[in-house]
Each structure stands twice: as structure tokens, then as C-alpha cells.
N, C-alpha and C positions, 0 to 999 in steps of 0.2 A: 693406259699409261703403264709402262713397265716398271718393275722395281728398280732396275738400273738407272732409268731416267729420274725416278723419284728421288734415288740417293743423291745423285748429282745436283738436282734441283734443291734439295735440302741444303746441300753444302753451300751453294750459292746464296741461299737464304741467310746462312750463318756468316759466310765470308765472302761478300760480294767482290772483293777485290783480289781474290785468290788467282793465281795464275794457272795456266794449263798443266805445267809439269807439277806443280804443288797440289793441284786438285787430283791429278792422276795418283801421286804418291799417297795423298790422304785417304783415297778410296782403295788402294791397293790394285790399281788398274794400269794397263799399258796407256802411253799417250795417245795411241791410235783409238783405243776404246773411249778414252775420255773425249777426244775431238769428234768422233761419230756421235757420240751421246749429246755432246753439246749442240752440235749441228742440228740433230733431231728436235731438240727443245726449241732451238731458234726457229726452225721451220715451222713447228706447231704454235709458235707465238708465245711460248711459256716464258721465254727469256729474252731479253734485249741486250746485246753486246756493245759496249762503249769501249774506247781505247784503255780506260782505266779500271772498269768494274762491269759486272754482269747484273743487270736489273731484272729481278723476278716478276713476271706478270701473272695475273690470275692466281694469287696465292691461296685462294680458298680451295683449289683443287686438291690440295695435298694436306691441308690442316685438319686435324680431328676436331670438328665442330658438330654442334648440334644440327639436327635438321633444319630448325628454325634460322639459325645463324647461316647455314649454308643457302637458305632461300633469300635471306636479306643480302648476302654477299652477291648472289647471282643477279638479284634485281638491281644492285648497285652497279655491277658490271655492265648489265644491259643498258641502264641509263647512260652510264659513261660511254658506251659504244654508240648510242643514239646521238649523244652530244658531238662525238667525233664525226659522225655521218653529217650532223648539221654543220660543223666546222668544214668538212669537205665541200658541202654545197656551197657555203660562203666563199670559200676559195675558188670554186668553179664560176660562181656568179662573178666574182671580182675579175677573173680572167677575161670574162665576156664584156663586162661593162667599164672596167677601169676606173671605177669611182673613187677609189682611194689612192694616193700616191703610193709608190712601192714600200717607202720607209714606214709610212702609217699602216699600210696592210701588214707588213711584216711585224711590226710592234703588236698589232691587234692579234694576230695568230699566236705569237709567242705569249702573250698574256692569256689567252683563252687556254692554251696547252698547259701554262702553270696552274691555272685554276683547275683543270681537269686532272692534273697530277695529284691534286690534294684530295680528289674524291675517293 
């Protein structure tokens, strides 16, 4: 991870609702550089861009933590990833069997995602 990406990522950690122009100005960058860097972070899965804010994923990658804390965070991320894979399997099985109604299935998936977001 480059220093430029780290700077923008840390800015989003502090100000998730900052706009593109303001982010570029805060870092002293051109808007093109900010947009390119933001795109790279998004492609790498380090951020999720919503209409109103930027959500930082995988925070442990840039925080100054002890090795023990980094291992715990990595394990938690792997567990969360495993749960998402199980959710994907559930969704694929639901597509095949159609055991739940569409609304019940949607509610179940949303509830699971909310739980996972808290991990």
C-alpha cells in the first residue's frame, strides 16, 4: 500500500462524509489524483463508497497496533469473511430451492448483514 493511498484512507477514517473536492484540498492534491487514489482504494476493497459517505474497510491495515492485536484483528476479519461466504452459500441455496418467500429471505439477509457489520 502506497503512502498516497494511506493518506487518503486515513482522511476517510477521520472524515467519512468529506466530498471529493474537499478531500483533494485537504491533502493538497489535484482532484484527478484524489479520484484516482479513491478508485484504487475502492478496487482493493479498502473502502466502500455510498452516496453520502465513504466506509473504511479492513482498518487494521493502517493502524499502529501490536503484533498480537494485528493477529486478533486479522482473525476477526477472516471469521467475518467466512460468515459472508456462508451467507453467499445461503443465498445461492435459496435461489435453487425457493424455500423462503422473497420478503422473508430479504429480511433474513439484511439482519445477517447487520450482525456482521457489528463484528
